[in-house]
C-alpha positions in Angstrom: 11.2 17.0 24.0 14.7 16.5 25.4 17.3 14.4 23.5 16.7 11.6 26.1 13.0 11.4 25.5 11.9 9.7 22.3 8.7 9.6 20.3 8.6 6.0 18.9 6.4 4.2 16.5 6.2 0.5 17.4 5.1 -1.9 14.7 3.7 -5.3 15.8 4.1 -8.7 14.1 1.6 -9.2 11.2 0.9 -12.9 12.0 -1.8 -12.3 14.6 -3.3 -9.7 16.9 -1.4 -8.9 20.1 -2.9 -11.0 23.0 -4.0 -13.8 20.7 -0.8 -15.9 21.3 -0.3 -16.4 17.6 2.6 -14.0 17.7 4.5 -16.3 20.1 7.4 -14.7 22.1 7.1 -11.4 20.2 4.0 -10.6 22.0 5.6 -10.9 25.4 8.7 -9.0 24.2 6.5 -6.1 23.0 4.4 -6.0 26.1 7.5 -5.8 28.4 9.2 -3.2 26.3 6.1 -1.0 26.1 5.9 -1.0 29.8 9.7 -0.4 30.2 9.7 2.5 27.7 6.7 4.2 29.3 8.4 3.9 32.7 11.4 5.8 31.2 9.1 8.6 29.9 9.1 7.9 26.2 6.1 8.5 23.9 4.7 5.5 22.1 2.4 4.9 19.1 1.6 1.2 18.5 0.6 0.0 15.0 -0.9 -3.5 15.3 -3.4 -5.8 13.7 -7.1 -5.2 14.5 -8.2 -6.8 17.8 -4.8 -6.2 19.5 -4.7 -5.5 23.3 -2.4 -3.1 25.1 -0.6 -4.4 28.1 -2.2 -3.6 31.5 -1.6 -0.1 32.7 -0.5 1.2 29.3 -3.6 3.2 28.3 -1.5 6.3 27.4 -0.1 4.4 24.4 -1.7 5.6 21.2 -2.8 2.5 19.3 -3.6 2.3 15.6 -5.4 -0.9 14.7 -5.1 -2.1 11.1 -7.5 -4.5 9.3 -6.0 -7.2 7.1 -5.3 -10.9 6.6 -2.6 -12.3 8.8 0.8 -12.9 7.3 2.1 -16.5 7.2 5.2 -17.0 9.5 8.6 -17.6 7.9 9.2 -20.0 10.7 7.0 -22.7 9.0 8.2 -22.0 5.4 10.9 -23.9 3.6 14.4 -22.3 3.7 14.1 -21.4 0.0 10.5 -20.2 0.1 9.6 -17.1 -1.8 7.7 -14.1 -0.4 4.1 -14.7 0.0 1.6 -11.8 0.3 -2.0 -12.8 1.0 -4.8 -11.0 -0.6 -5.8 -8.0 1.6 -2.7 -8.6 3.7 -2.2 -6.7 6.9 1.6 -6.4 6.5 1.7 -3.7 3.9 -1.1 -1.8 5.6 0.8 -1.8 8.9 3.7 -0.3 7.1 1.7 2.3 5.3 0.5 3.6 8.7 4.0 3.2 10.3 5.8 5.2 7.6 3.3 8.0 7.8 3.4 8.2 11.6 7.2 7.9 11.5 7.5 11.2 9.7 6.7 12.9 13.1 8.6 10.4 15.3 12.2 10.0 16.2 12.3 6.3 15.1 10.2 3.4 14.0 10.8 0.1 15.9 9.9 -3.0 14.0 9.1 -6.3 15.7 8.1 -8.2 12.5 10.4 -10.9 11.1 9.4 -10.2 7.5 10.9 -8.9 4.3 9.0 -5.7 3.8 10.3 -3.6 6.7 13.8 -4.8 6.1 13.6 -4.0 2.4 12.0 -0.6 3.1 14.8 0.6 5.5 17.1 2.3 3.0 14.2 3.5 0.9 12.1 5.6 3.2 12.7 8.7 5.3 11.8 7.6 8.8 14.6 5.8 10.6 13.6 2.1 10.8 15.1 0.0 13.6 14.6 -3.8 13.7 14.6 -6.1 16.7 15.2 -9.4 14.9 13.1 -12.1 16.5 14.3 -15.3 14.8 17.5 -16.8 13.4 18.3 -17.6 9.8 15.2 -19.7 9.1 14.8 -18.2 5.6 17.5 -17.7 3.0 15.7 -14.7 1.6 15.4 -13.1 5.1 19.0 -14.0 5.9 20.2 -12.3 2.7 18.2 -9.1 3.4 19.4 -8.9 7.0 22.9 -9.3 6.0 22.7 -6.7 3.3 21.2 -4.3 5.8 24.0 -5.0 8.2 26.4 -3.7 5.6 24.4 -0.5 4.6 22.7 0.3 8.0 24.4 -1.8 10.7 23.0 0.1 13.7 19.4 -0.4 12.6 19.6 -4.1 13.6 19.6 -5.6 17.1 19.3 -9.2 18.3 18.2 -11.0 21.4 21.3 -13.2 21.8 24.8 -13.7 20.3 23.8 -17.2 19.3 20.9 -15.9 17.3 23.0 -13.3 15.6 25.5 -16.0 14.7 23.1 -17.3 12.1 23.9 -14.2 10.0 27.1 -13.1 8.3 27.0 -9.6 9.8 29.3 -6.7 8.8 30.4 -6.2 12.4 29.8 -7.5 15.9 26.0 -7.7 16.6 24.1 -5.4 18.9 22.5 -7.6 21.5 19.8 -6.2 23.7 18.4 -9.4 25.3 14.8 -9.4 26.4 12.8 -8.1 29.3 10.0 -9.2 31.7 7.7 -7.4 34.1 8.8 -9.2 37.2 5.9 -7.9 39.2 3.9 -10.6 37.2 6.0 -13.4 38.4 6.0 -14.8 42.0 9.1 -16.6 43.3 7.9 -20.0 44.6 10.4 -21.9 46.8 8.7 -25.3 47.0 10.5 -27.3 44.4 8.7 -30.6 44.8 6.2 -30.3 42.0 5.8 -31.9 38.6 7.7 -31.6 35.3 6.8 -28.7 33.0 7.2 -27.7 29.4 6.0 -24.5 27.7 6.0 -23.1 24.2 4.1 -23.2 20.9 3.2 -26.9 20.3 4.9 -27.4 16.9 7.6 -29.8 15.7 10.5 -27.4 16.0 9.9 -27.1 19.8 10.7 -30.7 20.4 7.9 -31.6 22.9 8.3 -35.3 22.1 11.7 -35.3 23.9 10.3 -33.8 27.1 7.4 -36.4 26.9 10.1 -39.2 26.6 11.7 -37.9 29.8 8.4 -37.9 31.6 7.6 -41.4 30.4 11.0 -42.7 31.5 10.5 -41.2 35.0 6.9 -42.4 35.2 5.7 -38.9 35.7 3.2 -36.6 34.1 4.3 -33.5 32.1 2.3 -30.2 32.4 2.3 -28.6 28.9 1.4 -24.9 28.3 1.1 -23.2 25.0 -0.9 -22.7 21.9 -1.3 -25.9 19.9 -0.1 -24.6 16.6 0.1 -28.0 14.9 -2.8 -30.2 16.0 -1.6 -33.3 14.1 1.8 -33.0 15.7 0.2 -32.7 19.2 -2.0 -35.7 18.6 0.9 -37.8 17.4 3.0 -37.0 20.5 0.1 -37.8 22.8 -0.6 -41.0 21.0 2.9 -42.2 21.5 2.7 -42.3 25.3 0.4 -43.7 28.0 -2.8 -41.8 28.6 -2.3 -39.2 31.3 1.4 -38.6 30.6 0.6 -35.2 29.1 -1.6 -32.7 30.9 -2.5 -30.0 28.4 -2.9 -26.6 30.1 -3.3 -24.5 27.0 -2.2 -20.9 26.3 -2.8 -18.9 29.5 -2.6 -15.3 30.5 0.7 -14.6 32.4 -0.9 -14.4 35.8 -2.4 -17.9 35.5 0.6 -19.4 33.7 3.3 -18.2 36.2 1.2 -19.5 39.1 0.9 -22.9 37.6 4.5 -22.9 36.3 5.9 -21.9 39.6 4.9 -25.2 41.3 7.0 -27.2 38.9 10.4 -28.5 40.1 11.9 -28.1 36.7 11.0 -26.8 33.2 12.2 -28.8 30.3 13.3 -26.9 27.2 13.8 -28.9 24.1 14.2 -26.8 21.0 15.1 -28.5 17.7 16.1 -25.2 16.1 18.1 -22.1 17.0 15.8 -20.2 19.3 16.5 -16.5 19.2 16.1 -16.1 22.9 13.9 -18.4 25.1 11.1 -16.4 26.9 9.7 -19.4 28.7 13.2 -20.1 30.1 13.3 -16.7 31.7 9.7 -16.9 32.9 10.5 -20.2 34.7 13.6 -18.7 36.3 11.5 -15.7 37.4 9.3 -18.1 39.4 12.4 -19.8 40.8 12.0 -22.8 38.6 15.3 -24.4 37.4 15.5 -25.2 33.7 17.0 -28.2 32.0 17.6 -27.4 28.3 19.4 -28.4 25.2 22.6 -26.3 24.8 21.3 -24.8 21.5 20.4 -21.3 20.5 19.3 -18.6 23.0 18.5 -20.9 26.0 22.1 -22.1 25.9 23.2 -18.5 26.4 20.7 -17.7 29.1 21.2 -20.7 31.5 24.1 -20.8 33.9 24.6 -24.5 34.0 24.9 -25.6 37.6 23.6 -22.4 39.0 20.1 -21.7 37.4 19.7 -25.1 35.7 21.5 -27.6 33.5 22.5 -27.6 29.9 22.8 -30.9 28.0 24.0 -31.7 24.5 21.4 -31.0 21.8 18.9 -33.9 21.2 20.3 -36.0 24.1 17.2 -37.3 25.8 19.2 -39.4 28.2 21.1 -36.3 29.2 17.9 -34.5 29.9 16.7 -37.3 32.1 20.0 -37.4 34.0 20.0 -33.6 34.5 16.4 -33.7 35.9 17.7 -35.9 38.7 20.1 -33.0 39.7 17.6 -30.1 39.8 17.5 -30.4 43.7 21.1 -28.9 43.5 19.8 -25.6 42.1 19.0 -22.7 44.4 15.6 -21.3 43.3 16.6 -17.9 44.8 19.5 -17.8 42.4 17.2 -18.4 39.4 15.1 -15.4 40.4 18.2 -13.2 41.1 19.6 -13.8 37.6 16.4 -12.5 36.0 16.3 -9.5 38.2 19.9 -8.6 37.1 19.7 -9.6 33.5 16.2 -9.6 32.1 13.8 -7.1 33.8 11.7 -4.8 31.7 13.7 -1.9 33.0 17.1 -3.4 32.0 15.7 -4.3 28.6 14.2 -0.9 27.9 17.4 0.9 28.8 19.3 -1.3 26.3 16.8 -0.7 23.5 16.9 3.1 24.1 20.7 3.1 24.2 20.7 1.3 20.8 18.2 3.7 19.2 19.8 6.9 20.6 23.2 5.8 19.5 21.9 5.3 16.0 20.1 8.6 15.9 22.4 11.0 17.8 25.8 9.6 16.8 25.0 9.2 13.1 25.7 5.4 13.3 28.9 5.8 15.4 30.3 2.6 17.0 28.5 1.2 20.0 31.0 -0.1 22.6 29.0 -1.8 25.3 25.6 -3.4 25.6 25.4 -4.3 29.2 
């Protein structure tokens, strides 16, 4: 093995099997990175909950499936919530396998936003690296991440600067962005279609604001995503006229992008600090402009006036006004931004640079992440 070729153990989220949709954006992140790393010639072992699916064309990845009860997400816990470990939990079992496999690997790359892998980092022999997938939603997690940034700063990377700003880090954050297999997204130039919204259907995603825009314009809103909170979804639907919301569900990428691509705009309405904003980039990859709140990751991704429009957080009237201007956006420019900034190849190279720097330079400073 040459110094530029890595043997990596990738550890999936413990809140659901890969391919189920329960892991949210982490699933897409992992899929794209696996494809990108393989294309660069790296050797991969994936440790994931039982029932997980490898991305298409990635059969050479060695997968270890682990049986256990799903871990509750920190995203839906109170900020001061304690650690909860279900009986027969999958989380510790994932890490038993990962640590053992890591003994014969160059590094272990963690995608789980949970306390255990962060806590283990200074206590085990394999080098654990963490791609942090959320902001400071938990004070316990925030404290652990901040402590690790002081003892092992180059073991942490973030998707955006805005996400990283949730944490009091010991130095400037390592930001690697995210990546997408652009072969899976077709540029669609016709921009005369309906309004769209995509994401987990849960209160922190702010679907009600997008529905309010659709109601004000007298249009229907296509909604894609896993209904994570059924009572919330029902209350949003009950608040508007029948037919305003057209539920499309959680779809495989091929179907999702085909339907999304006909939209004239994607509305993005987060009520919290999104770490990145996968659906924003998926829309841009199809040539669909995005109108979003200038909050969290989406506010860092969208070039207002070029690939969409940013409006003040929670400004529904601003969303409506911006929708009326989407015809000013060149759909080719949307696609071009993704090709330059968020392809799976670009993402994989950034991640490899991060890991190699941490391994080979003995935690020496990293100067550039572009």
